[in-house]
C-alpha positions in Angstrom: 0.2 0.1 -0.1 1.5 3.1 -1.1 1.9 6.2 1.9 -0.1 9.0 2.0 3.2 11.5 1.7 5.8 11.0 -0.6 9.2 12.7 -0.7 11.9 12.8 -3.0 15.3 14.1 -2.0 18.1 14.2 -4.7 21.7 14.1 -3.8 20.2 12.3 -0.5 22.9 9.0 -0.1 25.0 11.6 2.0 25.2 14.8 3.1 22.7 17.4 3.7 20.2 15.3 1.3 20.7 12.5 4.4 20.3 14.6 7.0 16.7 15.5 5.5 16.2 11.7 5.2 17.0 11.0 8.8 14.6 14.1 9.9 11.6 12.6 8.2 12.4 9.2 8.2 10.7 8.0 11.5 7.3 10.0 10.6 4.2 7.5 10.2 2.5 7.4 6.7 5.9 8.5 4.7 7.5 7.2 1.7 11.4 9.0 1.0 12.8 8.6 -2.3 16.7 8.7 -2.0 18.2 10.2 -5.0 21.9 10.1 -6.2 24.2 9.3 -8.8 26.4 7.2 -7.0 24.6 3.7 -7.1 27.0 2.4 -4.7 27.0 5.1 -2.1 23.1 5.0 -2.5 22.8 1.3 -1.9 25.1 1.2 1.3 22.9 4.5 2.5 19.7 2.2 2.2 20.8 -0.8 3.5 22.6 1.6 6.6 18.9 3.1 6.9 16.6 0.3 7.1 18.8 -1.1 9.9 19.1 1.9 11.7 15.1 2.7 11.3 13.7 -0.9 10.6 10.5 0.3 10.3 11.0 3.1 7.4 9.6 3.3 4.4 12.5 4.4 2.2 14.0 3.3 -1.4 16.8 4.4 -3.5 16.8 5.5 -7.0 20.3 6.3 -8.8 20.1 9.3 -10.9 21.8 11.7 -12.7 20.6 15.0 -12.3 22.1 17.0 -14.2 19.9 15.1 -17.4 16.2 15.6 -17.7 15.9 12.0 -19.2 17.2 10.5 -16.1 14.9 12.6 -13.6 11.9 12.0 -15.6 12.5 8.2 -15.4 12.4 8.5 -11.4 9.3 10.9 -10.9 7.7 8.9 -13.3 8.6 5.5 -11.3 7.9 7.3 -8.1 4.9 9.0 -9.0 3.6 5.5 -10.5 4.7 3.5 -7.0 3.3 6.2 -4.7 0.5 7.9 -6.5 1.7 11.2 -5.5 4.7 13.6 -4.9 4.1 15.9 -1.9 7.6 17.2 -1.2 10.9 17.3 -3.1 14.2 18.4 -1.5 15.9 19.5 -4.9 19.7 19.3 -2.7 22.2 17.5 -5.0 25.3 19.3 -5.8 29.0 19.8 -6.6 31.5 21.7 -6.2 33.1 23.9 -8.5 35.0 22.0 -11.5 37.5 23.9 -13.6 38.1 28.0 -14.0 37.1 31.1 -15.5 40.7 32.5 -15.1 43.1 32.6 -17.6 45.3 29.1 -17.8 49.0 29.8 -16.3 50.3 28.2 -18.9 47.7 29.0 -22.1 48.6 28.9 -25.5 48.2 32.2 -27.2 47.4 30.7 -30.3 45.1 28.1 -29.3 43.0 30.5 -27.1 40.9 29.8 -23.7 40.0 26.3 -23.0 36.2 26.1 -22.8 34.6 26.3 -19.5 33.8 23.2 -17.7 29.9 23.6 -17.0 29.3 20.3 -15.0 28.9 22.4 -11.3 26.0 24.5 -13.4 24.7 21.5 -15.1 24.0 19.9 -11.6 23.7 22.7 -9.3 21.4 24.8 -11.4 20.1 22.9 -14.5 19.4 20.3 -12.3 17.5 22.3 -9.8 15.4 23.1 -12.5 14.6 20.1 -13.6 13.4 18.8 -10.4 11.4 21.7 -9.8 9.7 21.7 -13.3 9.1 17.6 -12.7 7.9 18.5 -8.6 5.5 21.2 -10.0 3.9 18.9 -13.0 3.3 15.5 -10.4 2.5 17.9 -7.2 -0.7 19.7 -9.3 -2.4 16.0 -9.5 -2.7 16.3 -5.8 -5.8 16.8 -4.6 -6.4 16.8 -0.7 -9.0 20.0 0.2 -8.0 19.5 3.8 -4.9 20.9 3.3 -3.8 24.4 2.4 -0.3 23.3 -0.3 -0.2 20.6 -3.0 3.2 20.1 -2.5 6.2 21.3 -0.8 9.9 22.2 -2.9 13.1 22.8 -1.3 16.0 24.0 -3.2 19.9 23.7 -1.4 21.8 26.7 -2.4 24.5 28.2 -0.5 25.3 31.6 1.6 27.9 31.8 -1.7 24.9 32.8 -3.6 23.9 35.9 -1.3 27.8 36.7 -1.2 30.6 37.3 -3.0 32.3 33.8 -2.9 35.7 34.4 -4.8 37.0 31.1 -4.7 34.8 29.3 -6.3 32.7 31.7 -9.0 30.7 29.3 -11.1 29.4 27.2 -7.6 28.3 30.9 -6.2 27.0 31.6 -9.7 24.5 28.5 -9.3 23.4 29.4 -5.8 22.5 32.8 -6.9 20.5 31.5 -9.4 18.6 28.8 -7.3 18.0 32.0 -4.9 16.6 34.1 -7.7 14.2 31.2 -9.2 12.8 30.7 -5.7 11.8 33.5 -5.2 10.6 34.4 -8.4 8.4 31.2 -8.8 7.3 32.0 -5.6 4.1 34.1 -6.9 3.1 32.0 -9.9 2.9 28.5 -7.6 1.2 30.2 -5.1 -1.5 30.4 -6.8 -1.2 26.9 -7.7 -1.0 26.1 -4.2 2.7 24.7 -4.6 5.3 26.3 -1.8 8.6 26.7 -2.9 11.7 27.9 -0.5 15.4 27.5 -0.6 18.1 26.6 2.2 21.4 28.9 2.1 23.9 27.2 4.4 27.1 28.6 5.6 29.5 25.9 6.1 27.9 22.2 7.0 30.6 19.6 6.8 29.7 17.2 3.9 31.4 15.1 1.3 31.2 18.0 -1.3 34.3 19.5 -0.6 37.1 18.0 -2.1 39.3 17.2 1.3 37.7 16.8 4.8 40.9 18.7 5.8 38.8 21.8 4.5 36.4 21.5 7.6 39.3 21.9 10.2 40.0 25.8 9.6 36.3 26.5 9.4 33.1 27.8 12.0 30.7 25.0 11.2 26.9 25.1 11.0 25.4 21.7 12.8 22.6 19.5 10.4 20.2 20.3 13.0 20.4 23.8 11.8 19.1 22.6 8.2 16.2 20.4 9.3 15.5 22.9 11.8 14.3 25.0 8.9 13.1 22.5 7.0 10.9 21.5 9.9 9.8 25.7 9.6 8.8 25.5 6.2 6.5 22.6 6.1 4.9 23.7 9.2 4.2 27.0 7.2 3.1 27.5 4.2 2.7 31.1 3.7 6.4 31.5 4.1 6.9 30.3 0.9 9.3 32.3 -1.6 11.3 33.0 1.7 15.4 31.6 1.7 16.4 30.3 5.0 20.3 31.8 5.5 21.7 29.1 8.2 24.4 29.9 10.5 25.7 28.2 13.3 22.6 27.3 15.5 20.6 30.3 13.9 18.0 30.2 10.8 17.4 33.5 9.6 14.9 34.2 6.6 17.6 36.2 4.0 15.5 39.3 2.1 15.8 40.4 -1.6 17.8 43.2 -2.3 14.9 46.8 -1.8 14.2 48.6 -5.0 16.4 50.8 -6.0 13.3 53.4 -6.3 9.4 53.2 -6.4 9.8 53.2 -10.2 11.6 49.9 -10.7 8.9 48.4 -7.9 6.1 49.9 -9.8 7.8 47.9 -13.4 8.2 44.5 -11.7 4.3 44.8 -10.5 3.7 45.8 -14.0 5.4 43.0 -15.5 3.6 40.3 -13.5 0.0 42.1 -14.0 0.8 41.5 -17.3 1.8 38.3 -17.7 5.0 38.3 -20.1 8.5 39.8 -20.5 
């Protein structure tokens, strides 16, 4: 028998995704689908979770989130098996790949090397795919007792809120996720679908190239992320908000104020016209 609530967590086999999974795993009538590109890690995580939580309703699906076809296959399978999709965590992400800076041993005659867009494809394009699929399947939820048909939570970063010189492409993807969430909030609200973002400071996960990186950092505990998630689940009126996670605190990061009244009027006019 299918659960009454179905959750998908991309990048769910480790890091923040695994922390979110553990937050929900003991809740009744809930099925969680872990989605991860690494089939070995995914299978191991699934086995560990089932041992630690014997009554858990959890499964694993291998998926490359940068591939539309791969995500479509997973979302279709979950919807077919569970009959619904209620919460989607578009969480899968990778660190900076390649550079936009001049190559130190560059060849003037050959020109620059094409940028590696892996970070963009996973962290932003992958999130776009997850959001599109989530909104599609959530639109079929027909529970009149709830204020929301579904919840989408995208993992951004505080590197999307502040300049992050060490990884500009990573920062660009996370800024894009924040802009996406804030911009989709209004149109999705009319569809009764809630969307939010997490913007963590430094949470120790396996996304970093080396665990030694964290020895010099001021860390934010995983519990801060799950605290923010709990707030989103409890209050659909928070749609569009970006939860900045720092230390044990959750602060809702506000978008920049309009530079003048005319700018605000123009933005509002775009919304009323329905096109740009």
